[in-house]
N, C-alpha and C positions, 0 to 999 in steps of 0.2 A: 340645351344643356340639362344634365341630370342633377337633381338636388332631392334625393330620396332621404326621408327621415321617418322616425317612429312617432306615433301618437302616445305620449307618456301617460302611464297610470302606475300606481303603486302595486296593484295586483294584476294578475292575468285577466284579460277580457273573457267574458263568459259567452259562449256561442249563442245560447238561448236568449240572453239579454241583447246581444247584438242583433239578432233576428227581429226581436220585438221592437228595438229601437228603430230599425229600418222601417218596420211596418208603421210605427207612430209618426215617423218623419216623412213618409211617402217616398223613402229611398228603396232602391232595388237591392235585395239580398241575393247574390249570385252563388248559390250553393254548388260546391265542387268546381267552380271556375279555376283553372289552373294558372292563369296569368291575369295581371291587372294592367290597365292602360297607364303608361307613364311615357317619359321621353323615349325610352327604348334601348338606350345603351349608356353605360357608365363612362364618363369622360375623365374622371379623376379631378374634377374642378370643385368638388365638395366632399367632405369626409363621408366615408361609408357609415351606415348606422352601426352602432356598437354590436359586435357579435355576428355581423353579416358579411358575406364576401360579394364581390361584384357579380359573380355568376348567379347568386341567389336573387338578385334584384329582378323584379318583374314577375317572379314566380310566387304562387300562393296556393292555399287550399280552398279558399273562398274569396269573393270580392264584394265590394259595395259600390254600387253605381248610384251616383247622385245626379238627378235631372238638372241640366244646365251646366254641369261641369264637364270639361274635356278629359280629365284624368280620373282614375278610379283609386280606390283604397284596397290594398291587398291585405287579406287576413291570413297570417302565417303562424304556424305552430313551431316554435323554436325552444329547445330545451324544456319541453313540457309546458310552455307558456304561450298563450295566444297573444300575438302582437299585431299592430296595424302599421303598415307601411304606405307612404304616399309621397309623390314627387311634387314639391311645392314650387318648382321652377315656373315663373310667370303666374304665380298664384294657383298652380295646378290647372291652369285654364279654367278658372272659376271655382275650383274646388276649395280654395282658402276661404272665399267669400261664404261658402255653405258650411264649412266645419270650424271656421274661426282660426285665429292665429294659434299656431301650435296645437290645433285640434280642440280648443276650449269649448266651442259650441257642441262638438261631437261628444266630448266628455260629459257635458251637461245633459245632453239628450240620453246618453247612456245611463247616467245616474237616475234620471227620471224614469226610464224604462225598468231599471232595477228596482227602484222604490215601488213602482206600480205592480210589478210581479210579486214583490213581498207583501204588499197590501192585499192583493187578491188571495194570495196563499192563506193569509190570516183572516180573510173575510172582512176586511176593513173597508169603509167607503173613503174615497179620496177625490181630490180635484186639483186642478192646476190653477195657480193664482199668478198673474203677471206682476212683476216688480219693475215698473216703468223707469224708475231712477236708475236702475242697474242694467236694464235691457235684457232681462232674462225672466225665467218663470220659476216658481216655487211649488213644490208638491206638498199639499196639505193632506194628511191622513187623520181621519177622525178616529179617536180611541174611545 
C-alpha cells in the first residue's frame, strides 16, 4: 500500500544543505535521479500530499538513499519550493527508523548541516555536543 507524505519545514529545503546533510550522515545523494523507490503505485488508501497528483508520486529531481532502508526520499521542486516526499508504509521498510517519525531526525540533521555551513562561512569554530536526555545533538558555535 502507498502512504506518501512530505517532510514538513517552514521554508523550502536548500539543495546545497541537503547534499551536505547526506554527506554528514553517510547517506547517498542521488543527483538528477528521476524516480525514488516507494510502493510503486497509488491505491487511494491514504490522502495525497497537498498539491500533488497521483501521477507525480514516485517522480523527483533528485533522491536520497539511506543505507538499511528499502524506500528512498524524493527531492521534488514544486511551485519554486524544494520538498521531500517519502512512503512511510511499513515504516518505509526501515526509512522511518532512520529519519524519525514525520522526518524529525532528518530535520535535525538538516538544521545541523545548515548551521555548520553558516559557521564555516563566517569562519567560526564549532562542534557537536550530545544531549543524552533528549536523544539528539546540539551544534555549539564559538563566537
